[in-house]
KEGUFI-521124 format. One line per field, with one value per residue (C-alpha): y, x, z; residue in one letter; residue number from 1. Coordinates in steps of 0.25 Angstrom, whole numbers, plus 5000, padded with zeros to 4 digits. Each point is the difference from the previous one (the first is absolute). Layout:
BEGIN
c2: [Y  ...] $
c1: [X  ...] $
c3: [Z  ...] $
resn: [a  ...] $
resi: [NUM  ...] $
end
This chain:
BEGIN
c2: [4752  4998  5001  4997  5010  5011  5005  5015  5007  5006  4986  4998  5000  5011  4997  4985  4993  4997  4995  5008  5001  5009  5007  5006  5008  5013  5008  5011  5014  5005  4990  5007  4994  5008  5013  5011  4991  5006  4995  5002  4990  4988  4986  4999  5011  4993  4987  5007  5007  4988  4992  5011  5002  4988  4988  4995  4993  4991  4997  4996  4990  4994  4998  4994  4990  4997  5005  5010  4996  5005  5001  5014  5006  5013  5011  5005  5011  5002  5015  5004  5010  4987  4995  5008  4991  4988  4992  5002  4998  5001  5010  4993  5008  4990  4991  5008  4995  4985  5004  5008  4987  4991  5009  5001  4985  4999  5013  5000  5013  5007  4996  5006  5013  5002  4999  5009  5011  4999  4996  4988  4986  4991  4986  4990  4986  4988  4992  4986  4997  4996  5014  5007  4993  5006  5014  4999  5003  5006  5001  5014  5006  5011  5012  5011  5011  5006  5003  4986  4995  5011  4994  4987  5006  5010  4989  4991  5011  5010  4991  4986  4992  5007  5015  5011  5012  5013  5006  4988  5001  5015  4999  4988  5008  5013  4993  4994  5013  5007  4990  5008  4988  5000  5009  5000  4995  4988  4997  5001  4990  4990  5000  5000  5012  5013  5011  5011  4992  4997  5014  5006  4989  5004  5015  4997  4993  5012  5009  4990  5000  5015  5001  4990  5008  5013  4993  5005  4986  4985  4988  4995  5012  4997  4997  4989  4985  4998  5009  5003  5005  5001  5012  5008  4997  5002  5013  5005  4998  5010  5014  5005  4994  5004  5015  4999  4994  5009  4988  5003  4996  4986  4999  4985  4998  5003  4992  5001  5009  5001  5011  5003  5009  5014  5003  5010  4990  4990  5004  4997  4987  4996  5004  4992  4987  5002  5002  4987  4991  5007  5002  4994  5011  5011  4996  4987  5007  4991  5001  5007  4991  4987  4994  5004  5003  5010  5005  5003  5008  5007  5004  5005  5009  5005  5004  5010  5007  5009  4997  4985  5001  5008  4989  4989  5008  5002  4985  4999  4988  4999  4999  5013  5007  4995  5004  5014  5000  4997  5011  5002  4997  4987  4996  5004  4992  4988  5001  5001  4988  4992  5004  4997  4986  4997  5005  4991  4989  5003  5001  4987  4994  5006  4986  4998  5011  4994  5014  4997  5008  5014  5004  4996  5008  5012  4998  4999  5013  5007  4995  5006  5014  5000  4996  5011  5011  4996  5000  5014  5007  4994  5004  5014  5001  4995  5010  5011  4995  5000  5014  4996  5006  4996  4987  4993] $
c1: [4991  5009  4994  5007  4990  5008  5010  5002  4997  4987  4995  5001  4986  4996  4998  5006  5013  5008  5014  5008  5015  5008  5005  4986  5002  5007  5003  4991  5006  4989  5002  4998  5013  5009  5005  5002  4996  4994  4997  5015  5004  5008  4997  5014  4996  4987  5007  5011  4990  4992  5013  5005  4987  4991  5009  5001  5012  4993  4989  5011  5006  4986  4997  5014  4997  4985  4997  4989  4988  4989  4989  4996  4997  5007  4989  5002  4994  5002  5002  4993  5012  5009  4992  5009  5011  5003  5004  4988  5001  4992  5003  5002  4992  5002  5012  5011  5010  4997  5001  5014  5005  4996  5006  5013  5001  4996  5007  5015  5001  4990  5010  5011  4992  4997  5014  5005  4989  4996  5014  4993  5005  4989  5004  4991  5001  5002  4987  4997  4993  4988  4999  5003  4988  4991  5004  4994  4986  4992  4986  4993  4987  4996  4993  4993  5008  5008  4987  4996  5012  5001  4991  5008  5014  4996  4995  5013  5010  4994  4994  5004  5012  5009  4999  5006  5008  4992  5005  4994  4987  4999  5003  4990  4989  5004  4999  4987  4994  5005  4993  4987  4992  5001  5001  5011  4990  4996  5015  5002  4989  5005  5014  4996  5008  4996  4994  5008  5013  4997  4997  5013  5008  4993  5002  5015  5000  4994  5011  5011  4994  4999  5015  5004  4991  5007  5013  5004  5002  4999  5001  5012  5007  4998  5013  4995  4999  4987  4988  4993  4987  4994  5010  4993  4985  5003  5007  4989  4990  5007  4996  5014  5002  4987  5003  5014  4995  4987  4991  4986  4998  4996  5001  5002  4986  4994  4999  5014  5002  5011  5011  4997  5012  4999  5010  5007  5003  5007  5014  4996  4994  5013  5008  4990  5002  5015  5001  4992  5006  5013  5003  5011  4999  5002  5015  4995  4994  4996  4986  5000  4988  5006  4988  4985  5000  5004  5006  4988  4994  5013  5001  4986  5003  5013  4992  4993  5013  5008  5013  4998  4997  5013  5008  4993  5003  5014  5002  4999  4994  4985  5005  5007  4988  4990  5008  4999  4985  5000  5000  5015  4996  4994  5012  5010  4992  4999  5015  5004  4992  5006  5014  4998  4995  5012  5010  4995  5000  5015  5003  4994  5009  5013  5006  5001  5011  5014  5007  5008  4991  5004  4989  4989  5006  5000  4985  4997  5008  4992  4987  5005  5003  4987  4992  5007  4997  4986  4999  5007  4991  4988  5004  5003  4986  4994  5007  4996  4986  4999  5006  5015  5007  5014  4999  5007] $
c3: [4731  4988  4986  4987  4994  5008  4990  5004  5013  4996  4999  5015  5006  5010  5015  4999  5003  4988  4999  4990  4995  5009  4987  4999  5013  5004  5012  5004  5000  5009  5011  5013  5006  4990  5005  4990  4988  4987  4986  4997  5011  4995  5002  5007  5009  5004  5003  5008  5009  5002  5004  5009  5007  4999  5004  4986  5004  5009  4990  4990  5010  5003  4985  4998  5011  4997  4986  4998  5008  4991  5011  4999  4986  4996  4997  4986  4991  4985  4998  4987  4998  4998  4988  4991  5003  4992  5013  5009  5014  5013  5011  5013  5010  5012  5000  4995  5010  4996  4985  5002  5007  4989  4989  5008  4999  4985  4995  5003  4991  5010  5011  4993  4996  5015  5003  4990  5001  5015  5005  5007  4999  5003  5003  4993  5005  4991  4997  4996  4986  5009  5007  4987  4994  5010  4995  4986  5003  5012  5003  4998  5003  4990  5004  4992  5005  5012  5008  4999  5008  5010  5011  5000  4999  5011  5009  4998  5001  5010  5010  4996  5002  4990  5005  4992  5005  5003  4987  4991  5008  4998  4985  4998  5007  4993  4986  5004  5004  4988  4991  5004  5003  5015  5012  5010  5011  4991  4997  5015  5003  4989  5005  5015  5004  5007  4991  5005  4999  4985  4998  5005  4992  4987  5003  5002  4987  4993  5006  4995  4986  5000  5004  4988  4990  5004  4999  5014  5006  4996  5008  4991  5005  5015  5008  5008  4996  5007  4997  5013  4994  5014  5003  4990  5003  5014  4998  4991  5011  5009  5001  4999  4986  4995  5004  4994  4987  4999  5001  5006  5015  5000  4985  5001  5006  4987  4987  4994  4988  4990  5003  5014  5003  4994  4989  5008  5010  4991  5004  5015  4996  4994  5013  5008  4991  5000  5015  5002  4988  4996  4986  4991  4990  5011  5002  5007  5011  5012  5006  5013  5005  5005  5007  5000  5015  5004  4987  4992  5012  5002  4985  5000  5012  4993  4988  5009  5004  4991  5008  4999  4985  4998  5007  4992  4987  5003  5002  5015  5007  5004  5015  4998  4993  5009  5012  4995  5001  5015  5010  5005  5015  4996  4991  5012  5011  4991  4996  5014  5005  4988  5003  5015  4997  4990  5010  5011  4990  4997  5015  5003  4989  5005  5003  4985  5000  5002  5000  4987  4990  4999  4990  5010  5010  4991  4997  5015  5001  4989  5006  5014  4994  4992  5012  5008  4990  5000  5015  5001  4990  5006  5014  4996  4994  5012  5009  4991  5000  5015  5001  5003  4988  5005  4993  5012] $
resn: [m  t  s  t  a  i  k  i  p  t  d  v  p  f  e  g  t  t  r  v  s  v  d  w  l  k  l  d  r  e  n  p  r  l  v  g  a  s  a  l  t  t  e  e  s  i  v  a  q  l  y  r  g  e  e  l  g  e  l  l  q  s  i  a  a  n  g  y  l  d  i  e  p  l  i  v  w  f  d  p  a  d  q  k  f  t  c  q  k  f  t  v  l  e  g  n  r  r  l  a  a  i  r  l  f  r  e  p  a  l  v  e  a  v  a  k  s  e  r  l  r  i  g  v  p  e  i  s  p  k  v  e  a  t  l  a  q  v  s  v  y  r  v  r  g  r  d  a  a  r  s  f  i  g  f  k  h  i  n  g  a  a  k  w  e  s  y  a  k  a  k  f  a  a  e  w  y  k  s  g  n  v  s  l  e  e  i  s  e  k  i  g  d  r  h  d  t  i  k  r  m  v  a  a  i  y  v  l  e  q  a  e  r  a  n  i  f  s  l  s  d  r  n  v  t  k  f  n  f  s  h  l  y  t  a  l  s  r  s  t  y  m  t  y  l  g  l  e  t  a  w  s  r  y  d  p  q  p  d  p  v  p  a  d  k  l  d  r  l  r  e  v  l  v  w  i  y  g  s  k  e  d  d  n  k  e  p  v  v  r  s  q  n  p  d  i  k  n  l  g  e  t  l  a  s  a  e  g  l  h  i  l  r  a  g  g  t  l  a  e  a  h  a  s  t  r  p  a  d  e  t  l  s  a  a  l  i  r  a  r  s  t  l  r  e  a  a  n  s  l  r  g  y  d  g  r  d  q  s  l  l  n  i  a  e  d  v  s  e  t  a  q  t  i  f  d  r  m  r  k  k  y  k  d  a  i  g  d  g  s  g  n] $
resi: [1  2  3  4  5  6  7  8  9  10  11  12  13  14  15  16  17  18  19  20  21  22  23  24  25  26  27  28  29  30  31  32  33  34  35  36  37  38  39  40  41  42  43  44  45  46  47  48  49  50  51  52  53  54  55  56  57  58  59  60  61  62  63  64  65  66  67  68  69  70  71  72  73  74  75  76  77  78  79  80  81  82  83  84  85  86  87  88  89  90  91  92  93  94  95  96  97  98  99  100  101  102  103  104  105  106  107  108  109  110  111  112  113  114  115  116  117  118  119  120  121  122  123  124  125  126  127  128  129  130  131  132  133  134  135  136  137  138  139  140  141  142  143  144  145  146  147  148  149  150  151  152  153  154  155  156  157  158  159  160  161  162  163  164  165  166  167  168  169  170  171  172  173  174  175  176  177  178  179  180  181  182  183  184  185  186  187  188  189  190  191  192  193  194  195  196  197  198  199  200  201  202  203  204  205  206  207  208  209  210  211  212  213  214  215  216  217  218  219  220  221  222  223  224  225  226  227  228  229  230  231  232  233  234  235  236  237  238  239  240  241  242  243  244  245  246  247  248  249  250  251  252  253  254  255  256  257  258  259  260  261  262  263  264  265  266  267  268  269  270  271  272  273  274  275  276  277  278  279  280  281  282  283  284  285  286  287  288  289  290  291  292  293  294  295  296  297  298  299  300  301  302  303  304  305  306  307  308  309  310  311  312  313  314  315  316  317  318  319  320  321  322  323  324  325  326  327  328  329  330  331  332  333  334  335  336  337  338  339  340  341  342  343  344  345  346  347  348  349  350  351  352  353  354  355  356  357  358  359  360  361  362  363  364  365  366  367  368  369  370  371  372  373  374  375  376  377  378  379  380  381  382  383  384  385  386  387  388  389  390  391  392] $
end
């Protein structure tokens, strides 16, 4: 519906579809898709995040080819706090990716601002006047508040065709839960996910928020491009991490509470977050976790070892630190089996050596001497063990 009586955003009726000017719309800083966003996050930063993570480039190409297909209305809300501004705008609760694409076509200055502040040059395709005409107005569905939009957004992005990553899903559920109007069990039912999974995700969001409030870690400080939120909520479900961080056993089975990590364990929380995600501020420290399986398990086991922790804190690798947590006899047998397998593979590939590379021969000699040393020392220990102290 388009009405000539609608002069300002507050004229738009509730719970109905209305076509409005794109100039009346703004991006949502609380969009669950955004990692590490805050009230201070700029429009350029939001557009850059949506472009990098949400296939915005494909949408730009589609709009350039077909025009904006105004089939599904954007879900919008007029934040009462925005009434103080002369230029009043709706916050787009659902449809931020579409709005970002439209604005990139309409606002060359925004494209330049993103390139300057975010170091991201977005290639915006040329469009015909006919396509450009489709970008002036879009259909919106006005809701009375964020709560009114949550069921629809949850259905679409958590179990519908446009699924979010786990962090967006957790952030969405956490914000809904914090509104105080609904239990986690009800949220789980509405978005069709397991209750215990949602609870673990929301609990991990509370831990992240505590870390940010305490200024010990922020998502913008992580030293990895992709934010693997599942690493964190999986880790926090393991007893080794709970013990290290002073969390009560099975803490994530209960309704999440703010600041779950004791104050005297916040330094340990920073260590865990940096080991999982790295830190730009901490001399560009790389994460020791490279994959969820087995690294999250191995890091947890290392947290219970004083020697393993010493190695990690000294900058050693997770493999080195975790190896120190295993019994020496287990490490030795595993290493010997691996070495035998590797040497057999080398023996089967000897036809690839043409006799010209002296360096490979030197490596083979070193392997031979190392193997001989291991054999001699093991044989001596064996002789001693059976009562023949001659070592022969």
